[in-house]
C-alpha positions as CSV (number, residue, x, y, z in Angstrom):
1,V,98.0,102.4,111.2
2,T,98.7,104.5,114.3
3,L,101.9,106.1,115.4
4,E,101.9,103.8,118.4
5,Q,101.7,100.8,116.1
6,L,104.5,102.0,114.0
7,L,106.8,102.7,117.0
8,S,106.0,99.4,118.6
9,H,106.6,97.3,115.4
10,V,103.0,96.1,115.1
11,G,102.0,98.4,112.2
12,G,101.9,95.6,109.6
13,I,105.1,96.6,108.0
14,P,107.3,93.6,107.0
15,P,110.4,93.1,109.0
16,D,113.7,94.3,107.7
17,N,114.1,91.8,104.8
18,D,115.9,91.5,101.4
19,A,113.4,93.9,99.7
20,F,114.0,96.6,102.4
21,I,117.8,96.1,102.1
22,R,117.5,96.5,98.2
23,L,115.5,99.7,98.8
24,L,118.2,101.0,101.1
25,I,120.9,100.2,98.6
26,A,118.9,102.0,95.8
27,S,118.6,105.0,98.1
28,Y,122.4,105.5,98.0
29,G,121.9,106.8,94.4
30,Q,119.7,109.6,95.5
31,D,122.7,112.0,96.2
32,E,120.8,115.1,95.3
33,L,118.3,114.6,98.2
34,N,118.7,115.9,101.7
35,L,117.6,113.7,104.6
36,D,114.0,114.7,104.5
37,G,113.9,114.2,100.8
38,L,115.5,110.8,101.1
39,R,112.9,109.8,103.7
40,R,110.1,110.9,101.4
41,W,111.7,109.0,98.5
42,L,112.0,105.8,100.6
43,I,108.3,106.0,101.7
44,G,107.2,106.8,98.2
45,Q,109.0,103.7,96.9
46,W,107.5,101.5,99.7
47,R,104.0,103.0,99.6
48,G,102.4,100.5,97.2
49,T,103.6,97.5,99.2
50,P,100.7,95.6,100.9
51,P,100.9,95.1,104.7
52,A,102.6,91.9,105.9
53,S,99.9,91.5,108.5
54,P,96.9,93.5,109.7
55,P,98.0,96.4,111.8
56,G,98.1,95.7,115.5
57,T,98.1,91.9,115.1
58,R,101.8,90.8,114.8
59,F,105.2,92.0,115.9
60,A,107.8,92.5,113.2
61,Y,110.9,94.6,113.8
62,A,110.9,97.1,111.0
63,N,113.1,100.2,110.8
64,L,110.8,101.5,108.1
65,G,108.2,102.0,110.7
66,Y,110.4,104.5,112.4
67,L,111.1,106.2,109.1
68,I,107.3,106.5,108.4
69,A,106.6,107.8,112.0
């Protein structure tokens, strides 16, 4: 996945959905982390999730793409 794909929402990341919202809610319990640590935690939690579509093939607005970028 390229930086351009992440920033243009065609990186294969699923759109902001219930699973992403649950992950954000879980992140509220990570009080000991600064912003960089929280970003690493979120990406670590999401890392094993398979792409929703092959990168570069389908638009799906995903805030997680910005976080990864």
